ROGU-888955 format. One record per residue (C-alpha): x, y, z. Coordinates in nm, 2 decimals, always signed. Each point is the difference from the previous one (the first is absolute). Example, Ala and Ser with C-alpha at 12.3 -4.5 7.8 and 13.67 -1.06 7.14 Angstrom:
ROGU-888955
@X: +1.23; Y: -0.45; Z: +0.78
@X: +0.14; Y: +0.34; Z: -0.07
This chain:
ROGU-888955
@X: +0.00; Y: +0.00; Z: +0.00
@X: +0.29; Y: +0.23; Z: +0.07
@X: +0.19; Y: -0.06; Z: -0.32
@X: -0.15; Y: +0.30; Z: -0.20
@X: +0.24; Y: +0.29; Z: -0.04
@X: -0.13; Y: +0.30; Z: -0.18
@X: +0.35; Y: +0.11; Z: -0.09
@X: -0.01; Y: -0.24; Z: -0.29
@X: -0.29; Y: +0.20; Z: -0.15
@X: +0.07; Y: +0.35; Z: +0.11
@X: -0.09; Y: +0.27; Z: -0.25
@X: -0.17; Y: -0.23; Z: -0.24
@X: -0.33; Y: +0.07; Z: -0.19
@X: -0.20; Y: -0.11; Z: +0.30
@X: +0.18; Y: +0.24; Z: +0.23
@X: -0.06; Y: +0.28; Z: -0.24
@X: -0.37; Y: -0.06; Z: +0.00
@X: -0.02; Y: -0.06; Z: +0.38
@X: +0.20; Y: +0.30; Z: +0.10
@X: -0.15; Y: +0.24; Z: -0.24
@X: -0.35; Y: -0.08; Z: +0.13
@X: +0.13; Y: +0.01; Z: +0.36
@X: +0.15; Y: +0.35; Z: -0.06
@X: -0.32; Y: +0.13; Z: -0.15
@X: -0.20; Y: -0.13; Z: +0.30
@X: +0.24; Y: +0.15; Z: +0.25
@X: +0.00; Y: +0.34; Z: -0.17
@X: -0.37; Y: +0.01; Z: +0.01
@X: +0.00; Y: -0.06; Z: +0.37
@X: +0.26; Y: +0.27; Z: +0.05
@X: -0.21; Y: +0.26; Z: -0.16
@X: -0.19; Y: +0.05; Z: +0.32
@X: +0.16; Y: +0.14; Z: +0.32
@X: -0.13; Y: -0.29; Z: +0.21
@X: +0.25; Y: -0.27; Z: +0.08
@X: -0.02; Y: -0.35; Z: -0.14
@X: +0.18; Y: -0.33; Z: +0.05
@X: +0.17; Y: -0.22; Z: -0.26
@X: -0.02; Y: -0.37; Z: +0.09
@X: +0.21; Y: -0.25; Z: -0.20
@X: -0.07; Y: -0.36; Z: +0.08
@X: +0.29; Y: -0.14; Z: -0.20
@X: +0.25; Y: +0.28; Z: +0.01
@X: +0.31; Y: -0.18; Z: -0.13
@X: +0.35; Y: +0.15; Z: +0.05
@X: -0.10; Y: +0.36; Z: -0.09
@X: +0.26; Y: +0.06; Z: -0.26
@X: +0.19; Y: -0.21; Z: -0.26
@X: +0.34; Y: +0.02; Z: -0.16
@X: -0.05; Y: -0.07; Z: -0.37
@X: +0.36; Y: -0.09; Z: -0.05
@X: -0.02; Y: -0.26; Z: +0.28
@X: +0.03; Y: -0.37; Z: -0.07
@X: -0.37; Y: -0.05; Z: +0.06
@X: -0.12; Y: +0.27; Z: -0.23
@X: +0.26; Y: -0.07; Z: -0.27
@X: -0.10; Y: -0.37; Z: -0.02
@X: -0.29; Y: +0.06; Z: -0.23
@X: +0.04; Y: +0.38; Z: -0.04
@X: -0.38; Y: +0.04; Z: +0.01
@X: +0.03; Y: +0.37; Z: +0.05
@X: +0.12; Y: +0.03; Z: -0.36
@X: -0.35; Y: -0.08; Z: -0.11
@X: -0.15; Y: +0.24; Z: +0.25
@X: +0.13; Y: +0.32; Z: +0.15
@X: +0.30; Y: +0.01; Z: -0.24
@X: -0.23; Y: +0.04; Z: -0.30
@X: -0.14; Y: +0.32; Z: +0.15
@X: +0.32; Y: +0.13; Z: +0.15
@X: +0.11; Y: +0.24; Z: -0.29
@X: -0.34; Y: +0.05; Z: -0.16
@X: -0.08; Y: +0.37; Z: -0.06
@X: -0.36; Y: -0.03; Z: -0.12
@X: -0.17; Y: -0.18; Z: +0.29
@X: -0.34; Y: +0.12; Z: +0.13
@X: +0.05; Y: +0.23; Z: +0.30
@X: -0.12; Y: -0.25; Z: +0.27
@X: +0.24; Y: -0.27; Z: -0.14
@X: +0.28; Y: +0.25; Z: -0.03
@X: -0.05; Y: +0.09; Z: +0.37
@X: +0.03; Y: -0.37; Z: +0.09
@X: +0.33; Y: -0.02; Z: -0.19
@X: +0.12; Y: +0.31; Z: +0.17
@X: -0.08; Y: -0.15; Z: +0.34
@X: +0.23; Y: -0.29; Z: -0.09
@X: +0.26; Y: +0.24; Z: -0.12
@X: +0.01; Y: +0.15; Z: +0.35
@X: +0.17; Y: -0.32; Z: +0.12
@X: +0.25; Y: +0.02; Z: -0.29
@X: +0.13; Y: +0.36; Z: +0.01
@X: +0.29; Y: -0.06; Z: -0.24
@X: -0.25; Y: -0.09; Z: -0.27
@X: +0.10; Y: -0.37; Z: -0.03
@X: -0.26; Y: -0.26; Z: +0.09
@X: +0.15; Y: -0.19; Z: +0.29
@X: -0.26; Y: +0.00; Z: +0.27
@X: -0.37; Y: -0.08; Z: -0.01
@X: -0.23; Y: +0.10; Z: +0.28
@X: -0.24; Y: -0.26; Z: +0.14
@X: -0.35; Y: +0.09; Z: +0.10
@X: +0.11; Y: +0.13; Z: +0.35
@X: +0.24; Y: +0.25; Z: -0.15
@X: -0.25; Y: +0.10; Z: -0.27
@X: -0.23; Y: +0.09; Z: +0.29
@X: +0.27; Y: +0.18; Z: +0.19
@X: +0.05; Y: +0.23; Z: -0.29
@X: -0.36; Y: +0.13; Z: +0.04
@X: -0.07; Y: -0.03; Z: +0.38
@X: +0.00; Y: +0.32; Z: +0.20
@X: +0.10; Y: +0.06; Z: +0.37
@X: -0.35; Y: -0.07; Z: +0.12
@X: -0.04; Y: -0.33; Z: -0.19
@X: +0.11; Y: -0.34; Z: +0.12
@X: +0.13; Y: -0.33; Z: -0.15
@X: -0.06; Y: -0.35; Z: +0.12
@X: +0.22; Y: -0.25; Z: -0.18
@X: -0.04; Y: -0.38; Z: +0.04
@X: +0.25; Y: -0.26; Z: -0.14
@X: +0.05; Y: -0.36; Z: +0.09
@X: +0.31; Y: -0.10; Z: -0.19
@X: +0.29; Y: +0.03; Z: +0.25
@X: +0.26; Y: +0.13; Z: -0.24
@X: -0.23; Y: +0.25; Z: -0.16
@X: -0.12; Y: +0.12; Z: +0.34
@X: +0.36; Y: +0.06; Z: +0.10
@X: +0.05; Y: +0.21; Z: -0.31
@X: -0.32; Y: +0.18; Z: +0.06
@X: +0.12; Y: +0.09; Z: +0.35
@X: +0.32; Y: +0.14; Z: -0.14
@X: -0.19; Y: +0.21; Z: -0.26
@X: -0.23; Y: +0.15; Z: +0.27
@X: +0.23; Y: +0.06; Z: +0.30
@X: -0.06; Y: +0.31; Z: +0.21
@X: -0.36; Y: +0.06; Z: -0.11
@X: -0.14; Y: -0.03; Z: +0.35
@X: -0.38; Y: -0.05; Z: +0.04
@X: -0.06; Y: +0.14; Z: -0.35
@X: +0.10; Y: -0.34; Z: -0.15
@X: -0.07; Y: -0.32; Z: +0.18
@X: +0.13; Y: -0.33; Z: -0.12
@X: -0.13; Y: -0.34; Z: +0.08
@X: +0.15; Y: -0.34; Z: -0.08
@X: -0.32; Y: -0.20; Z: -0.05
@X: -0.24; Y: -0.15; Z: -0.24
@X: -0.16; Y: +0.29; Z: -0.18
@X: -0.35; Y: -0.14; Z: -0.02
@X: -0.01; Y: -0.07; Z: +0.37
@X: +0.16; Y: +0.33; Z: +0.10
@X: -0.26; Y: +0.20; Z: -0.20
@X: -0.28; Y: -0.07; Z: +0.24
@X: +0.17; Y: +0.18; Z: +0.28
@X: +0.08; Y: +0.31; Z: -0.21
@X: -0.36; Y: +0.07; Z: -0.10
@X: -0.16; Y: +0.24; Z: +0.04
@X: +0.28; Y: +0.25; Z: +0.00
@X: -0.04; Y: +0.29; Z: +0.25
@X: -0.03; Y: +0.27; Z: -0.27
@X: -0.27; Y: -0.20; Z: -0.19
@X: +0.19; Y: +0.06; Z: -0.32
@X: +0.24; Y: -0.25; Z: -0.15
@X: +0.14; Y: -0.19; Z: -0.30
@X: +0.04; Y: -0.37; Z: +0.06
@X: +0.23; Y: -0.17; Z: -0.26
@X: -0.03; Y: -0.38; Z: -0.02
@X: +0.24; Y: -0.17; Z: -0.23
@X: +0.10; Y: -0.35; Z: +0.12
@X: +0.24; Y: -0.22; Z: -0.20
@X: -0.28; Y: -0.24; Z: -0.10
@X: +0.24; Y: -0.29; Z: +0.02
@X: -0.26; Y: -0.19; Z: +0.19
@X: -0.35; Y: -0.05; Z: -0.15
@X: -0.15; Y: +0.09; Z: +0.33
@X: +0.12; Y: +0.36; Z: -0.04
@X: -0.28; Y: +0.07; Z: -0.25
@X: -0.27; Y: -0.09; Z: +0.24
@X: +0.19; Y: +0.17; Z: +0.29
@X: -0.02; Y: +0.32; Z: -0.20
@X: -0.38; Y: -0.02; Z: -0.03
@X: -0.04; Y: -0.10; Z: +0.37
@X: +0.23; Y: +0.29; Z: +0.11
@X: -0.21; Y: +0.25; Z: -0.19
@X: -0.32; Y: -0.14; Z: +0.13
@X: +0.12; Y: +0.03; Z: +0.35
@X: +0.17; Y: +0.33; Z: -0.06
@X: -0.30; Y: +0.17; Z: -0.15
@X: -0.20; Y: -0.10; Z: +0.31
@X: +0.24; Y: +0.20; Z: +0.21
@X: +0.07; Y: +0.28; Z: -0.24
@X: -0.25; Y: +0.02; Z: -0.28
@X: +0.11; Y: +0.35; Z: -0.13
@X: +0.37; Y: -0.09; Z: -0.04
@X: +0.17; Y: -0.02; Z: -0.34
@X: +0.13; Y: -0.35; Z: -0.06
@X: +0.24; Y: -0.09; Z: -0.29
@X: +0.06; Y: -0.36; Z: -0.09
@X: +0.28; Y: -0.10; Z: -0.24
@X: -0.02; Y: -0.34; Z: -0.17
@X: +0.20; Y: -0.18; Z: -0.27
@X: -0.14; Y: -0.11; Z: -0.33
@X: +0.09; Y: -0.37; Z: -0.02
@X: -0.13; Y: -0.31; Z: -0.18
@X: -0.18; Y: -0.12; Z: +0.31
@X: -0.37; Y: +0.02; Z: +0.07
@X: +0.05; Y: +0.17; Z: +0.34
@X: +0.17; Y: +0.30; Z: -0.17
@X: -0.27; Y: +0.05; Z: -0.25
@X: -0.28; Y: -0.05; Z: +0.25
@X: +0.14; Y: +0.25; Z: +0.26
@X: -0.13; Y: +0.32; Z: -0.15
@X: -0.34; Y: -0.16; Z: -0.06
@X: -0.02; Y: -0.10; Z: +0.36
@X: +0.10; Y: +0.35; Z: +0.11
@X: -0.28; Y: +0.14; Z: -0.21
@X: -0.25; Y: -0.19; Z: +0.22
@X: +0.10; Y: +0.18; Z: +0.32
@X: -0.26; Y: +0.22; Z: +0.14
@X: +0.15; Y: +0.34; Z: -0.08
@X: -0.14; Y: +0.30; Z: -0.18
@X: +0.29; Y: +0.07; Z: -0.23
@X: +0.30; Y: -0.18; Z: -0.14
@X: +0.25; Y: +0.03; Z: -0.29
@X: +0.18; Y: -0.28; Z: -0.17
@X: +0.30; Y: +0.06; Z: -0.23
@X: +0.22; Y: -0.27; Z: -0.15
@X: +0.31; Y: +0.02; Z: -0.23
@X: +0.10; Y: -0.29; Z: -0.22
@X: +0.34; Y: +0.02; Z: -0.16
@X: -0.02; Y: -0.31; Z: -0.21
@X: -0.23; Y: -0.29; Z: -0.08
@X: +0.03; Y: -0.30; Z: +0.24
@X: +0.28; Y: -0.24; Z: -0.07
@X: -0.10; Y: -0.33; Z: -0.15
@X: +0.17; Y: -0.19; Z: +0.29
@X: -0.23; Y: +0.18; Z: +0.24
@X: +0.28; Y: +0.13; Z: +0.22
@X: +0.10; Y: +0.36; Z: +0.08
@X: -0.19; Y: +0.32; Z: +0.06
@X: -0.13; Y: +0.17; Z: -0.31
@X: -0.15; Y: +0.30; Z: +0.18
@X: -0.14; Y: +0.13; Z: +0.33
@X: -0.30; Y: +0.19; Z: +0.13
@X: -0.11; Y: +0.24; Z: +0.27
@X: -0.34; Y: -0.01; Z: +0.16
@X: -0.09; Y: +0.31; Z: +0.20
@X: -0.29; Y: +0.03; Z: +0.24
@X: -0.13; Y: +0.35; Z: +0.07
@X: +0.22; Y: +0.16; Z: -0.27
@X: +0.01; Y: +0.38; Z: -0.05
@X: -0.22; Y: +0.10; Z: -0.28
@X: +0.28; Y: +0.15; Z: -0.21
@X: +0.20; Y: -0.32; Z: -0.01
@X: -0.20; Y: -0.16; Z: -0.29
@X: +0.06; Y: +0.30; Z: -0.23
@X: +0.37; Y: +0.01; Z: +0.09
@X: +0.03; Y: -0.37; Z: -0.09
@X: -0.19; Y: +0.05; Z: -0.33
@X: +0.29; Y: +0.24; Z: -0.09
@X: +0.29; Y: -0.21; Z: +0.14
@X: -0.09; Y: -0.36; Z: -0.08
@X: +0.03; Y: +0.02; Z: -0.38
@X: +0.35; Y: +0.14; Z: +0.05
@X: +0.10; Y: -0.28; Z: +0.24
@X: -0.14; Y: -0.27; Z: -0.23
@X: +0.19; Y: +0.14; Z: -0.29
@X: +0.33; Y: +0.06; Z: +0.18
@X: +0.01; Y: -0.30; Z: +0.23
@X: -0.17; Y: -0.25; Z: -0.24
@X: +0.23; Y: -0.25; Z: -0.16
@X: +0.00; Y: -0.06; Z: -0.38
@X: -0.30; Y: +0.23; Z: -0.03
@X: -0.21; Y: -0.22; Z: +0.23
@X: -0.07; Y: +0.25; Z: +0.27
@X: -0.37; Y: +0.05; Z: +0.10
@X: -0.20; Y: +0.11; Z: +0.30
@X: -0.33; Y: -0.03; Z: +0.18
@X: -0.16; Y: +0.30; Z: +0.18
@X: -0.34; Y: -0.02; Z: +0.16
@X: -0.18; Y: +0.14; Z: +0.30
@X: -0.32; Y: +0.00; Z: +0.20
@X: -0.07; Y: +0.36; Z: +0.11
@X: -0.23; Y: +0.13; Z: +0.27
């Protein structure tokens, strides 16, 4: 269960989609003066060296953030995401890629708080190193993210983004996502929840967004990016998706502008495509 290491995949097409959506959600929350929490159930190490042995093994970032790095004609929201990554690479060379906790830290204000949960012992140690000296503003917990979420809801300010992106190495993770949201919504119905999932040749992957649509919520948004058609051998990830509960109303229009660009630039051999759908209040 603890074998998954996100460093192998840092900065790939799935990270681009996940962190772009995360950034948009956080910026929306930060538009109001009221404080909010960022809760990350599977926080990872926080930051990744793209020239490390892990990242260079498959060099997945070359099909992700690297394809946007020097682009001068990106839509403004997408350009702002790339600029956020550039803040971690001040010399202009793509060496570091921020994980979801550091993406959040780039937006959070003094009054906001982060609650980061990670189970993998090595990644948790790195997460501690990346967030030393933060005090009560950032609390770290070495625990199962699904179990830990119960105690974190509802957050005191009653405003929060909850990011749920388990590794899905075990089939049970798909059902655990649904159960965690069912229980979370009972405690904190007005929160914004963002679920990342991989597009794989397995029934659980394809069924997850359909199961999430059945949750008793007023509004949701589903976006998926496919970078190539599924491989004939049935292995590998051909895309990923984000399912957002209680999304800001402007997010759909932003993704209408951005997703054709991501599909064109991150698609392989002209096979890029996307899905964008919503249920609005």
